[in-house]
C-alpha positions in Angstrom: -29.5 172.3 3.2 -32.6 170.1 2.5 -31.6 166.5 1.8 -33.4 164.5 -0.9 -33.7 160.7 -0.8 -32.0 160.5 -4.2 -29.3 163.0 -3.4 -25.6 162.1 -3.7 -24.9 163.1 0.1 -27.7 160.6 1.2 -26.7 157.8 -1.1 -23.0 158.0 0.0 -23.9 158.2 3.6 -26.3 155.0 3.2 -23.7 153.0 1.2 -21.2 153.6 3.9 -23.6 152.8 6.6 -24.6 149.7 4.8 -21.0 148.7 4.2 -20.3 148.9 7.9 -23.3 146.9 8.8 -22.4 144.2 6.5 -18.8 144.0 7.9 -20.2 143.7 11.4 -22.8 141.1 10.4 -19.8 139.0 9.0 -17.9 139.4 12.3 -21.0 138.3 14.4 -21.5 135.3 12.1 -17.9 134.1 12.2 -17.0 135.0 15.7 -20.2 133.9 17.5 -22.5 131.9 15.4 -20.0 130.0 13.3 -17.4 129.6 16.0 -18.4 126.1 17.1 -18.1 124.7 13.6 -14.9 126.6 12.8 -13.4 125.4 16.1 -14.1 121.8 15.4 -12.7 122.1 11.9 -9.5 123.7 13.2 -9.0 121.0 15.9 -9.6 118.1 13.5 -7.1 119.5 11.2 -4.6 120.2 14.0 -5.0 116.6 15.4 -4.4 115.1 12.0 -1.2 117.1 11.7 0.1 116.2 15.2 -0.6 112.4 14.6 1.7 112.6 11.5 4.4 114.2 13.6 4.0 111.6 16.3 4.1 108.9 13.6 7.3 110.4 12.0 9.1 110.6 15.4 8.2 107.2 17.0 11.2 105.4 18.3 13.5 108.5 18.3 15.4 109.4 21.4 13.3 112.6 22.2 10.1 111.1 21.5 8.6 111.6 25.0 9.8 115.1 25.1 8.2 115.7 21.8 4.8 114.3 23.1 5.0 116.8 26.1 5.8 119.7 23.7 2.8 119.0 21.6 0.7 118.8 24.7 1.9 122.2 26.2 2.0 124.1 22.8 -1.1 122.5 21.1 -3.2 121.3 23.9 -3.4 117.8 22.5 -3.3 114.9 25.0 -1.4 111.8 23.9 -1.3 108.3 25.2 1.0 105.5 24.1 -0.7 102.1 24.7 0.1 98.5 24.1 -2.1 95.5 24.3 -0.6 95.0 27.9 -1.5 98.3 29.0 -0.7 102.2 29.3 3.0 103.0 28.3 3.1 106.9 28.5 0.4 109.6 28.9 0.0 113.2 29.2 -3.7 112.9 30.3 -2.8 113.4 34.0 -1.6 116.9 33.3 -4.9 118.6 32.1 -8.5 118.3 33.0 -9.6 118.7 29.4 -7.9 115.5 28.4 -9.9 112.3 28.1 -9.8 110.3 31.3 -11.0 106.8 31.2 -12.6 106.6 34.7 -15.1 109.3 33.6 -15.8 107.5 30.3 -16.2 103.7 30.8 -16.7 103.2 27.0 -13.1 104.6 26.3 -11.4 101.3 27.1 -13.8 99.4 24.8 -13.1 101.9 21.9 -9.3 101.6 22.3 -9.4 97.8 22.5 -11.7 97.5 19.6 -9.4 99.7 17.4 -6.2 97.8 18.5 -7.9 94.4 17.6 -9.3 95.6 14.3 -5.7 95.8 12.7 -6.7 99.3 11.3 -4.0 102.1 10.8 -6.0 104.9 12.2 -9.6 105.8 13.6 -11.3 109.0 14.5 -14.3 109.2 16.8 -15.9 111.7 19.3 -16.4 111.0 23.1 -18.7 112.9 25.4 -17.1 113.8 28.7 -19.9 112.9 31.2 -18.4 115.1 33.9 -17.4 118.2 31.9 -20.3 117.7 29.5 -17.9 118.4 26.6 -17.1 116.6 23.4 -13.7 115.3 22.8 -12.1 114.2 19.5 -10.1 111.1 19.7 -7.6 110.0 16.9 -6.1 106.5 17.1 -2.9 105.8 15.4 -1.1 102.4 14.9 2.6 103.0 15.5 3.7 99.3 15.0 2.4 95.9 15.6 2.5 96.4 19.5 2.2 100.0 20.1 -0.7 102.5 19.4 -1.0 106.3 20.0 -4.3 107.9 21.0 -4.5 111.8 20.6 -7.4 113.6 22.0 -8.5 117.2 22.3 -11.6 119.1 23.2 -13.7 120.4 20.4 -15.9 122.7 22.4 -14.7 126.4 22.6 -14.4 127.7 26.1 -17.8 129.2 27.2 -16.2 132.2 28.9 -14.3 133.0 25.8 -17.5 133.1 23.9 -19.1 135.4 26.4 -16.2 137.7 26.3 -16.3 137.8 22.4 -20.0 138.5 22.4 -19.6 141.3 24.8 -16.6 142.7 23.1 -18.5 142.5 19.7 -21.5 144.4 21.2 -19.1 147.2 22.2 -17.2 147.1 18.9 -20.6 147.1 16.9 -21.8 150.2 18.7 -18.5 152.0 18.2 -18.2 151.0 14.5 -21.8 152.0 13.8 -21.4 155.4 15.3 -18.1 156.0 13.6 -19.6 154.8 10.2 -22.6 157.2 10.6 -20.3 160.2 11.6 -17.5 159.5 9.1 -20.1 158.6 6.4 -21.8 161.9 6.8 -18.6 163.8 6.7 -17.3 161.9 3.6 -20.6 162.2 1.8 -20.8 166.0 2.4 -16.9 166.3 1.4 -17.7 164.3 -1.9 -21.0 165.9 -2.7 -20.3 169.5 -2.0 -17.9 170.2 -5.0 -20.4 168.1 -7.3 -23.2 170.2 -6.0 -21.2 173.3 -6.6 -20.4 172.2 -10.2 -24.1 171.4 -10.8 -25.2 174.9 -9.6 -22.5 176.5 -11.8 -23.7 174.3 -14.8 -27.2 175.5 -14.4 -25.9 179.2 -14.7 -24.0 178.2 -17.8 -27.0 176.6 -19.3 -28.9 180.0 -18.7 -26.1 181.7 -20.7 -23.9 183.1 -17.9 -20.4 182.7 -19.4 -18.9 184.6 -16.5 -19.4 181.5 -14.2 -16.3 179.8 -12.9 -16.1 176.0 -12.1 -14.0 175.6 -8.9 -11.2 173.0 -9.6 -9.9 172.8 -6.0 -11.8 170.0 -4.6 -8.8 167.9 -3.9 -10.4 165.0 -5.9 -8.8 164.4 -9.2 -11.8 163.4 -11.1 -13.9 166.2 -9.9 -11.0 168.6 -10.6 -10.8 167.2 -14.2 -14.5 167.6 -14.7 -14.3 171.2 -13.5 -11.4 171.9 -16.0 -13.5 170.3 -18.7 -16.5 172.4 -17.9 -14.3 175.6 -17.7 -13.0 174.8 -21.3 -16.6 174.0 -22.5 -17.6 177.3 -21.1 -14.9 179.2 -22.9 -15.8 177.3 -26.2 -19.5 178.1 -25.7 -18.7 181.7 -25.1 -16.7 181.9 -28.4 -19.5 180.0 -30.2 -22.0 182.3 -28.9 -19.9 185.3 -29.9 -19.4 184.0 -33.3 -23.1 183.2 -33.7 -23.9 187.0 -33.0 -21.2 188.0 -35.4 -22.6 185.6 -38.0 -26.1 186.9 -37.6 -24.8 190.4 -37.8 -22.6 189.7 -40.9 -25.0 187.5 -42.7 -27.8 190.1 -42.3 -25.3 192.8 -43.6 -24.5 190.6 -46.6 -28.1 189.8 -47.2 -29.1 193.4 -46.8 -26.5 195.0 -49.1 -27.5 193.1 -52.2 -31.2 193.4 -51.4 -31.0 197.1 -51.1 -29.0 197.2 -54.3 -31.5 195.2 -56.1 -34.4 197.3 -54.8 -32.7 200.6 -55.7 -31.7 199.6 -59.2 -35.0 197.9 -59.9 -36.8 201.2 -58.9 -34.3 203.2 -61.1 -35.2 200.8 -64.1 -38.9 201.4 -63.4 -38.9 205.2 -62.9 -35.8 206.4 -64.9 -33.7 204.2 -67.2 -36.4 202.0 -68.7 -36.3 204.3 -71.8 -32.5 204.6 -72.0 -31.3 201.2 -73.3 -27.6 201.7 -72.3 -28.5 202.8 -68.7 -31.1 200.2 -68.5 -28.7 197.4 -69.5 -26.1 198.7 -67.0 -28.7 198.8 -64.1 -29.9 195.3 -65.0 -26.4 193.9 -65.0 -25.9 195.4 -61.6 -29.1 193.6 -60.4 -27.9 190.3 -61.9 -24.5 190.7 -60.1 -26.2 191.4 -56.8 -28.5 188.4 -57.4 -25.5 186.2 -57.9 -23.7 187.5 -54.9 -26.8 186.7 -52.9 -27.1 183.3 -54.5 -23.4 182.6 -53.6 -24.0 183.5 -50.0 -27.0 181.3 -49.7 -25.2 178.3 -51.4 -22.2 178.7 -49.1 -24.3 178.7 -45.9 -26.2 175.6 -47.0 -22.8 173.9 -47.9 -21.3 174.7 -44.6 -24.5 173.6 -42.7 -24.6 170.3 -44.8 -21.0 169.5 -44.1 -21.3 170.2 -40.3 -24.3 168.1 -40.0 -22.4 165.1 -41.6 -24.9 165.0 -44.4 -22.4 165.6 -47.1 -20.8 162.5 -48.6 -17.5 162.4 -50.6 -17.7 161.4 -54.3 -14.0 160.6 -54.8 -12.5 160.2 -58.3 -9.2 160.4 -59.8 -8.1 163.6 -61.6 -5.1 165.8 -62.4 -4.6 168.3 -59.5 -2.4 170.5 -61.8 -4.9 170.7 -64.5 -7.6 171.7 -62.1 -5.6 174.6 -60.6 -4.6 175.8 -64.2 -8.4 175.7 -65.1 -9.2 177.7 -62.0 -6.3 180.2 -62.5 -7.6 180.8 -66.1 -10.9 182.1 -64.7 -8.9 184.8 -62.6 -7.3 186.4 -65.6 -9.9 189.2 -65.5 -8.2 190.3 -62.2 -4.7 190.2 -64.0 -6.2 192.6 -66.7 -8.4 194.8 -64.7 -6.6 195.0 -61.4 -3.1 194.0 -62.1 -3.1 190.9 -60.0 -0.2 188.5 -60.3 -0.7 184.8 -60.0 2.4 182.7 -59.5 1.9 178.9 -60.0 4.9 176.8 -58.9 5.0 173.0 -59.1 7.7 170.4 -59.3 5.7 168.2 -61.7 3.3 168.9 -64.7 0.8 166.2 -63.9 -0.2 165.0 -60.3 -3.1 162.5 -60.0 -4.9 162.5 -56.9 -8.1 160.6 -55.5 -10.4 163.1 -54.0 -13.9 164.7 -54.4 -13.2 167.0 -57.4 -15.9 169.5 -56.8 -15.0 170.1 -53.1 -11.2 170.3 -54.0 -12.3 172.9 -56.6 -14.2 174.8 -53.8 -11.1 174.6 -51.6 -8.7 176.1 -54.3 -11.3 178.9 -55.1 -11.8 179.9 -51.5 -8.2 179.9 -50.6 -7.3 182.0 -53.8 -10.2 184.4 -53.1 -8.9 184.8 -49.5 -5.4 185.5 -50.8 -6.8 188.0 -53.3 -8.7 189.8 -50.6 -5.8 190.0 -48.1 -2.6 190.2 -50.3 -0.3 193.2 -50.0 0.1 196.2 -52.4 2.0 194.1 -54.9 -1.3 192.2 -55.6 0.8 188.9 -55.8 -0.8 185.5 -55.0 1.5 182.3 -55.1 0.1 178.8 -55.6 2.8 176.1 -54.9 2.3 172.4 -55.3 5.0 170.0 -54.2 4.8 166.2 -54.9 6.9 164.1 -52.4 7.0 160.4 -51.7 4.5 160.5 -48.7 2.1 163.3 -49.8 1.4 166.3 -52.0 1.5 169.7 -50.3 -0.6 172.4 -51.6 0.2 176.1 -50.6 -1.7 179.4 -51.3 0.4 182.3 -50.2 -0.3 186.0 -50.0 1.9 189.1 -49.1 -0.5 190.8 -46.9 -0.4 192.1 -43.2 -0.4 188.6 -41.8 -2.3 187.2 -38.9 -1.8 187.5 -35.1 -0.6 184.2 -33.4 -3.5 184.4 -31.0 -6.0 184.6 -33.8 -4.7 181.8 -36.2 -6.9 179.1 -34.6 -10.0 181.2 -35.1 -9.7 182.2 -38.7 -11.4 178.9 -39.7 -14.5 180.0 -37.8 -17.6 181.5 -39.7 -17.2 185.2 -40.2 -14.4 185.6 -37.8 -12.7 189.0 -38.3 -9.4 189.9 -36.5 -10.6 193.6 -36.3 -14.0 192.4 -34.9 -15.7 194.6 -37.6 -17.4 193.3 -40.7 -15.5 194.2 -43.8 -17.2 193.3 -47.1 -14.9 191.0 -49.1 -13.8 191.9 -52.5 -14.7 188.3 -53.5 -16.7 185.6 -51.6 -19.2 185.5 -48.6 -17.0 185.5 -45.5 -17.5 181.9 -44.7 -15.1 180.4 -47.3 -12.4 179.3 -44.8 -15.0 177.5 -42.7 -16.1 175.6 -45.7 -12.5 174.8 -46.6 -11.9 173.6 -43.1 -14.9 171.2 -43.1 -13.8 169.8 -46.6 -10.4 169.0 -45.2 -12.0 167.1 -42.2 -14.1 165.2 -44.5 -11.0 164.1 -46.6 -9.0 163.6 -43.4 -6.3 166.0 -44.6 -3.8 167.8 -42.4 -4.0 171.6 -42.9 -2.9 174.9 -41.2 -1.7 178.2 -41.8 1.8 180.0 -41.2 1.8 183.7 -40.9 4.1 186.6 -40.1 3.1 190.1 -39.4 3.5 192.4 -42.5 4.9 189.5 -44.6 1.9 187.5 -45.5 0.2 184.2 -44.8 0.7 180.7 -46.2 -2.4 178.4 -46.2 -1.4 174.8 -46.7 -2.8 171.3 -46.8 -1.4 167.8 -47.4 -3.2 165.4 -49.7 -2.5 161.9 -48.7 -1.2 159.5 -51.4 -3.1 156.1 -52.0 -1.1 153.2 -50.8 
């Protein structure tokens, strides 16, 4: 595989390598370059702490034993001195302690401090023989006795050499491991992403058989793969619905256009002299034009709502009155086709705040849907229940019902359970999709309950104003 400078594999590998180099640089800085400063700071802090311990334990029975313990454990040399001379010293035990015969000025510093009446003093002395710096801390114990603590503040040269050699080896090993492990990790991380990218390209080209691998052992990548698989399924459904929509809309457009053309030719060639026939044919042409206009308007309404162009014009109105007005227009079906419309309500007047025209569309479409799919008894029930929290509206038919695996898809444009176009008795075939979008605009809860061979119940809840 050819690696590009901006590829994920290269970037992960470079970041890991750079991280390792930065860590090693810090090690070199603190362990080699900064070690002198750090060592001096550490020893200064240590000698200050030891001086407080010496001061606190002065005149106790185990004082000399404590001084020896400090020397052995901490490497701090201590002298107890009076104006008359040396009282006790650990300086003869270690060559790193400050020895006066190698430093003629030490006696002068000590005497000057003891005569100054100061409580403490800190100064550095260079050992002329060892060529090293020694930190000296003078402490007044009482009016006659003084303590002088000293310790070397030069790191041992051999220790530094060992550290440097050790760091060189560690640096080489760490860099090699960083490059190797970085290459492995970058490949491990980038491989599933590259695979997802390749599959996504196939999906973009319309290949809905592609499968996104969700076994990368990385939660975020597996979650992305699951999301892409879900997206693929939804795109596949959308593409299928798009094809059905084109086929069904074409059918619905072609049918009235064919009828209009045929009856127009009949009027022109045959019935133009016969008034009765001519009127009959012209009425058919008008009905087909109205059907064509209804289809176009429904498609425009749906497109407008799905593009978030439509805005709600809310107003307060009587829902019961609106439903009665709509049902009054369906009396023709009661007379001509023996339909039965049962309107059940627990109140004679229910005021709601909504877009009246869109709610009228909802009721019309749901009743049309119930008329088209109700059972042989031709019964449609409209039920309105006013409760404390909300108002429930139900449109019920007695038809064949809807399969459970198809309920979620009935709100899609032109979805048909038998996958074949069936010209509706009333409407255009996209009524439920319009209803769904109106519910979403109003933020209403909605759904459908259905049982095979027992009918379907389309319902929605109207929220009450607080």
